[in-house]
C-alpha positions in Angstrom: 177.3 143.0 -60.3 175.6 140.4 -58.1 178.2 137.8 -59.0 181.1 140.1 -58.1 179.4 141.0 -54.8 178.8 137.3 -54.1 182.4 136.4 -54.8 183.6 139.2 -52.5 181.4 137.8 -49.7 182.7 134.3 -50.2 186.3 135.6 -50.2 185.7 137.5 -47.0 184.2 134.5 -45.3 187.2 132.4 -46.1 189.6 134.9 -44.4 190.2 134.6 -40.7 188.4 137.1 -38.5 191.7 138.3 -37.2 195.3 137.9 -38.3 197.6 135.8 -36.1 199.7 138.0 -33.8 203.3 136.8 -34.0 204.4 139.0 -31.1 201.7 137.6 -28.8 202.6 134.0 -29.8 206.3 134.7 -29.2 205.5 136.1 -25.8 203.5 133.1 -24.8 205.6 130.3 -26.3 209.2 131.5 -26.9 210.1 134.3 -24.5 211.0 132.0 -21.6 213.9 130.4 -23.4 214.8 133.1 -26.0 214.2 136.3 -24.0 212.1 139.3 -25.0 214.5 140.5 -27.7 215.7 137.1 -28.8 219.2 137.6 -27.3 219.0 135.0 -24.5 221.1 131.9 -24.7 221.1 128.8 -22.5 224.1 126.7 -23.6 223.2 123.7 -21.5 219.8 123.5 -23.3 221.2 124.4 -26.7 219.2 127.7 -26.7 220.7 130.1 -29.2 220.1 133.8 -29.9 217.4 134.5 -32.5 218.4 138.1 -33.3 221.5 137.1 -35.3 222.4 137.3 -39.0 222.5 133.5 -39.1 218.8 133.3 -38.2 217.8 136.3 -40.4 219.6 134.5 -43.3 217.2 131.5 -42.9 214.3 133.8 -43.9 210.6 133.1 -43.2 210.7 129.7 -44.8 213.6 128.5 -42.8 212.3 129.8 -39.5 208.9 128.3 -40.3 210.5 124.9 -40.7 212.2 125.1 -37.3 209.0 126.3 -35.6 207.0 123.6 -37.3 209.4 120.6 -36.8 211.6 121.8 -33.9 215.3 121.5 -33.7 217.6 120.0 -31.1 215.8 120.4 -27.8 213.4 123.0 -29.1 210.0 121.5 -29.4 208.0 121.3 -32.6 204.9 123.6 -32.7 203.4 122.2 -35.9 200.7 120.3 -34.0 200.1 123.2 -31.6 199.9 126.2 -33.8 198.2 126.8 -37.2 200.2 127.5 -40.3 199.2 131.2 -40.1 200.3 131.4 -36.5 203.7 129.8 -37.3 204.2 132.1 -40.2 203.3 135.2 -38.1 205.7 134.1 -35.4 208.5 133.5 -37.9 208.0 137.0 -39.3 208.1 138.4 -35.7 211.3 136.4 -34.9 213.0 137.9 -38.0 212.0 141.4 -36.8 213.9 141.1 -33.6 216.9 143.5 -33.3 
């Protein structure tokens, strides 16, 4: 019983104190170019809509790569955000209607 309890404590310590908030990260890093609902475009800057079937087809893995490495004029966030933050933001982007 003590071993199970000790393992539970170790597992809990390894978890972050709070989950990354993809919506909050989107609002602080992405909303200026992509808009609140992901529908904004800025052709001169190469900014495309995010709430499209094309983006949804990329899935979490594809959006994570773009957020991490950047694309075109979009900056890379791999050095600015943790993997958990990027993953949460990718999931939020895919939830945009």
